[in-house]
C-alpha positions, -999 to 999 in steps of 0.1 A, spaced: -92 202 -159 -54 208 -160 -38 182 -136 -5 180 -119 -2 143 -107 21 132 -79 26 95 -72 51 66 -73 41 30 -71 17 9 -93 -11 19 -70 -7 55 -82 0 47 -118 -35 32 -121 -49 66 -113 -25 84 -136 -35 61 -166 -72 69 -158 -64 105 -161 -45 102 -193 -75 82 -208 -100 110 -195 -109 143 -209 -85 159 -184 -51 171 -193 -21 159 -172 4 188 -175 32 175 -154 39 146 -131 60 144 -98 75 110 -86 102 98 -63 137 94 -77 149 61 -92 158 36 -65 181 4 -66 161 -27 -73 166 -65 -77 196 -85 -70 218 -63 -91 206 -32 -73 204 -14 -106 185 20 -104 148 15 -114 123 43 -122 90 42 -106 58 29 -122 44 65 -123 75 79 -140 76 51 -165 40 57 -175 45 95 -177 75 91 -201 54 67 -223 29 95 -228 54 122 -232 43 141 -200 71 160 -182 81 142 -150 102 155 -122 117 136 -93 129 159 -66 143 145 -33 120 170 -14 95 196 -21 112 221 3 139 243 -11 159 242 19 163 204 15 161 200 -23 179 231 -34 180 242 -70 163 211 -83 133 217 -61 132 254 -69 131 245 -105 102 220 -100 81 246 -79 86 271 -107 74 245 -133 43 238 -111 35 275 -110 40 278 -149 16 249 -154 -14 269 -143 -31 237 -131 -66 234 -118 -58 206 -92 -29 186 -77 -38 148 -76 -17 129 -51 -16 91 -48 10 73 -27 37 99 -36 57 92 -5 70 127 0 57 154 24 37 180 3 40 213 21 10 237 23 25 263 -2 27 235 -28 -9 224 -21 -19 261 -28 -2 265 -63 -33 251 -84 -60 274 -90 -87 250 -76 -113 225 -85 -142 249 -79 -127 282 -67 -158 301 -65 -176 275 -42 -145 257 -26 -118 283 -25 -92 260 -6 -100 228 -25 -67 227 -47 -53 193 -40 -70 158 -39 -55 128 -24 -64 90 -32 -60 73 2 -62 34 7 -86 33 37 -119 44 52 -107 75 68 -102 83 97 -92 47 101 -56 42 91 -40 74 84 -5 71 72 21 50 52 7 15 51 -32 15 55 -38 -15 34 -14 -38 51 -24 -27 86 -62 -32 79 -53 -69 69 -30 -73 98 -57 -61 123 -83 -86 108 -106 -58 95 -134 -72 75 -135 -42 51 -115 -13 38 -118 10 10 -108 43 -8 -113 78 5 -108 109 -17 -99 137 5 -89 173 2 -53 176 12 -40 199 40 -6 199 57 -15 173 82 -12 136 78 -43 124 60 -63 149 81 -81 168 54 -118 168 47 -133 138 29 -148 141 -6 -158 104 -15 -156 72 3 -162 36 -9 -157 3 8 -146 -32 -3 -147 -65 15 -114 -80 28 -116 -117 22 -96 -144 40 -75 -149 8 -66 -113 2 -29 -104 5 -18 -68 7 -7 -72 -30 -42 -84 -41 -60 -57 -21 -37 -30 -34 -47 -40 -69 -83 -38 -62 -82 -5 -45 -59 11 -71 -87 4 -97 -114 17 -74 -93 47 -66 -89 56 -102 -126 52 -110 -136 73 -81 -111 101 -92 -126 104 -126 -161 103 -112 -153 130 -88 -135 153 -113 -165 151 -136 -187 166 -110 -170 179 -80 -199 199 -68 -217 168 -61 -191 159 -34 -185 188 -11 -158 184 16 -169 168 48 -148 169 79 -134 136 93 -150 122 124 -130 115 156 -115 80 162 -84 81 140 -59 52 138 -26 52 123 -8 29 98 29 31 104 53 19 77 60 -19 78 95 -29 88 113 -62 80 119 -69 117 80 -70 121 78 -100 98 93 -124 123 65 -148 132 56 -151 169 43 -186 172 27 -178 207 2 -156 188 -30 -172 177 -32 -189 142 -57 -162 131 -33 -133 140 -4 -150 123 -24 -157 91 -35 -121 89 1 -109 94 13 -132 67 -12 -119 42 -5 -83 54 33 -86 47 29 -103 14 45 -91 -10 65 -69 11 85 -72 35 74 -107 40 70 -128 71 97 -153 82 108 -179 108 138 -200 115 139 -238 106 170 -251 120 199 -231 104 176 -218 76 154 -188 76 121 -196 57 98 -170 43 60 -177 48 39 -163 20 5 -178 26 -12 -194 56 -46 -200 70 -60 -207 106 -74 -242 108 -111 -236 121 -120 -257 151 -86 -276 153 -69 -275 187 -35 -289 198 -16 -292 231 18 -289 213 42 -261 222 38 -232 198 60 -235 167 59 -274 166 51 -290 133 21 -313 138 17 -326 103 33 -320 68 16 -329 35 8 -317 1 -22 -300 17 0 -278 41 23 -278 70 4 -277 101 21 -258 130 8 -252 167 3 -217 177 -8 -198 207 -42 -204 224 -39 -241 212 -48 -229 177 -33 -245 145 -18 -228 113 -18 -244 78 11 -230 57 4 -234 21 32 -213 4 68 -207 16 104 -201 3 139 -211 12 169 -187 11 178 -179 -25 149 -200 -38 116 -193 -53 82 -190 -37 67 -226 -39 34 -240 -31 36 -265 -2 33 -295 -25 64 -286 -44 83 -273 -14 81 -305 5 93 -324 -25 127 -309 -18 125 -301 19 106 -325 41 93 -315 74 95 -339 104 66 -342 129 77 -325 161 102 -304 145 101 -268 160 100 -235 140 115 -205 158 
């Protein structure tokens, strides 16, 4: 098939790489514009754009896919899409709204059998759970035991289209959002290639009732509420790793917490936020419901992420110290 691919981060780049290595032809790529990154705030191209350039695939980065917002640049991209005579548009973590008239540009996966099936999305959840921008992180934050990938037929709604394929994976107590994103990106790439080889075997199925929504993560949400239970805090820490990160105040410093675990069966009468113990095995902190959290990886302002053994070598915690 002739494929137009739209995506931005590494999650999407895995699917693009699989398409490039397959029997299908990627005729053009859409990605988000270069963004400032790092301490120097230099412009950095997306993982998808970089990969497309490596393989000499035409890549376009409009600010919008609506001409009234993107102007001449968008109009040119839409013309290129029509000229590409693609069979299907594949979208994975693109980050821009794709209007219905753009979804209708390809000729279709199986136009005789599924005349409206022209765009396929790789979504990082088991739809209808976690529609929206941050499905992987929100699943971890809520304490879900499993998540997965859903391939779906795109429509103009927010992840509302009919499902094509769905596969699940376990969420382990050690999985961060970064870890799980890597796992799901590989799964999504495999499912996409399997689907495109035989789309007739996976007819569209309407999503059931019971949708939940995964709003974008904000930095402010990362502030740790020590009155929450240790389980809830540990889930949030893993969900916000690697971005935007969880944090708390320790005296005049703001510490970032990158890994933590609830201590099963351990109870305390200390005020939430109080340091109970500090050792190379972890910093034990009192939490809500008399529960205890073990912090095992953290970071000082301007410093590197460190395992607790290395961290406390340069920054000791005192028993009874209170984290805010």
